[in-house]
N, C-alpha and C positions, 0 to 999 in steps of 0.2 A: 552395581552401584547403579543408581537410576540417574540421568541427568534433569536439570530444572533448565527447561527452558522457556524462557520468559518474550520473546519476539522470534517471529519469522517473515522472514522476505516474499513480498508477493510477485517476484520476479527472479529471474536468474542473471547476475551480470554480466558472468562472458559473453552473453549471446542477445540480441536484440530477441526481446519475448511478441513483436506485434506492435495493434496497436492502443490505442485507448479505452477502445473498446471490450478489444479480448482480454485485456489485463484485468478491467472491471469487471467484465464476466466469471474472471475467473476466482478473482479474489469472492465474490458475490455467492457466486451456485456453487463451487467448487471447494475453493480453499477453508472458508471461514464454516461451512455446513461441515466438513470433513474434521474438521478443528471440534467443535461442539459436540458431533457426534460422538467421540473420541476420546471425551474428556477432557480435552485440551480446551475449552472455551476461556478458559486466562491466558491462553497466549494471545500476545497481541499481535498486531498484522502490520507490517512493514511496508508501504504503497509503492512503487516503485516511482522514477522520474522521468519515464518512458524517451530518455534522450532528448527532454526537450530543453531548451534554453527559456524560454518561459513560463513556468511551472504551468503548464496547460490540466496539467492531471490534478494538482489540487483547485482546480475552477472546476473540474468534472465531481470533486468531492463534496468543496461544499454544496452543488447542486442537486447529488445525487442521495437523498437520504439513506436508502440503504446499501451505497456505497461510504456513506459517511459514518455510518452503523458498524460496519464492518473491518474498517483501518482505523489505526493508531497515531500512525507516525506516518510520515513521509519521507523516505530516505532521500538521501539527494550528495554526491558523493566529487561536486566538480568545486574544489574548494576556493576557484578564481572567481564564483560569482554571487550573488545574494538574490536572497528571494524576495519575492513578492509580498503585499499587504495580504492578497489572499492566501498564500501558503503559509504562511504568519498567525491566522486566524484560530482561536483556539476554541473547541466544539464550545 
């Protein structure tokens, strides 16, 4: 039996994965193409929160067309905070 994967994260939760430029480049240049080239274009990418309290990666997604095309949702695991208007923007 195979697994049906709907979403994959663009980062690793247990350790800091670098800055937003590194995360952007990984998602756009490695993760999305790797999924697409292996018949997994239906798998959606969850963008990392980059340990940011101000949702800065959401601003980067909105201003970067290639990143916006690659990312489907933003992951955020701090339940005691709220998101910005930019982070709540629908495509």
